[in-house]
Residue, then its C-alpha position, 0 to 999 in steps of 0.5 A: m126311481a121306485s117309490i119308497k113305502e114305509e113299512s108300517e106292518d111287520i111281515k113274519i120272517e122266521d123258521t129259517e132251516e139253517q138256524t142252529d140256536l140251541m139255547p134251552l128253554k127256561d126250566e118249567s120249575e123256574v117259570l112256575d116259581e117266577i110267576k108265583n113270586h112276581d104275582i104274590v101267590t095268586e092261587e090261594i084258597s080264597d081266590k076260588t070263590s069270589s063271594q067267600k068271606s075273607n077273615f084274614t087280611c094281609q097288612q102289606c097288600g090288603k089281600g083277604f083270605s078265608l083261612k089263616a094258613s093261606l095268609k101265612r103262605h101268602m106272607d112268605a111271598h112278601s118276605g122272600k122266605r123259601p123254607y122248602a128245599c129240594q134235597q136233590c138240587g138245592k133249589c128252594f121254594n116258598r110253598k110246599g106244593t111248589l116243591e112237590d111240583h118241582m120234584s117231578i122234574h127229577t122223577k121225570e113223572k108227567p102226571y098231567t095229561c091234556p085230554q085234547c092233544g095228549n101232551c103231558f106236563t110235570q106241573q099242574g100250573n104248566f098244564n093249566r096254561h097249556m089248556r088255554v091254547h085249546t080254549g083260546e082264553k087270554p085272561y090277562a089284559c094290558k091296560l095300556c094297549e088292551k092286548s091280552f095274554t094267556t099268562k101273567l108273566n107274558l103280560k109283565y114282559h109286555i108291559n116292559s115294552h111300554t115302559g122301556e124297563t129293563p129290570f134284570t141287571c148283570d152284577q158284573c158289568e151292570r148291563s140291564f135286560r128286559y127279560n131274565i132269560t136274556l140276562k142268563r145268556h149274557m152271564k155266560i160271557h163272564l163265566r167264560e173269562s176264566s175257563f177254556t180258551c182257543h189258542q187260535c182265536e182266543m174265544s173262551f168256553s165254559d167247558s172243554k167239550n165246547l172248546t173241542n167242538h169249537m176247534i173243528t171250526h178252524t180245521g173245517e172238519k165235519p165228521h158227522m154225516c146225515l145218512q139220508c141226504g149226505k150233509t155233514c156237520s161238525n158235531n152230533t148236536n148240529l146233526a141232531v138239529h138237521m135231522r128235524v128237516h127229515t123227521g118233521e119234528k118241531p119240539f118247541t111249542c108256543p105256550q100261547c097259540g100252540r104253534s111249533f118250531r124246529f129251532i128254539g131261536n124261531l120260537q123266541t122270535h115268534m113270541r114277539v107276536h104275543t108280547g109285542e116286543r120290537p127289539y130292532i130300532c132304526p137309528h135314523c128314524g126310530n121305527r121299531f120292528k119285531f123281526i130282523g128281516n123287516f128291519q133290514v128291508h126298512m134300512r134300505i130307505h136310509t142307505g139307498g140300497r138296491p139289491y134287486k137288479c134287472l138282467e135285461c137292462d141293469e136297472s136296480f130296485t129297493y124291493k123285490r116287488d118293484l123288480k117284478h113290476h119292472l120285468l113286465t115292461h120287457s117284452g116276452k115276459d109273462f108274470 
């Protein structure tokens, strides 16, 4: 019987070619505004020079500022006041500068260009964070495990992995989540309850177009064909995702290390390398894993699964490496 070794190290299992997770990345303005509101406006004028004299002090957190106007802007973060509204989409912000950065999303302007790789950004905050990819700077350190991160928001999410905190709560079913983006995905379940429903399987969708695309899964129709390899897809979106295999396009880039991925789901999985998140928990022994592949391999310890069979003698093994070693015992094999 093959010896069983506990998986103490995670092996990254990702970048699966057939993955079609099309969940969009968080809007740049949402990320920037969330960082500024959680960190209570860290880029004030008084922070530029540590030795600069602070004449105005916040009575709530004790932070000092050299200008009264800076203190006033800082106080808006405590009060939750957002007096600056976008005339195009209605979003509100606590600082005029944040609103001005947000407007570039509507104008499609990207004035901040990386001098090293040429990537362009709509907002200076995103540009500054991107530059850390090239410099390797990770200024935000966890006091519990000393891991470092390029952004305060990633540090905040990482700390939740130590505390188990799930601060984002659904106001309809009271389920709570560690990340805001996970809550947003969950909320779509409730939005579908009063929308477009498939009469064959009763799945619901937020609009008629998604329902139409779904109906193709029942008919098996795949009218959209790749002209390069002949593969057919049920809709244009899946075809566009498939085309990345031929073009080599990897549009989803990690903001911390610069690694790029074909699919958003692979980027989300990769981010666990930086955040330390281990969402897959063994119900038998409590071991936690970053990737579902490692979790599934570990579960064989408890289930006794032996998926790797020798064609020579029908003996089976828990791990592929054990099957390879076993094959050496058969004559005429050279591995």
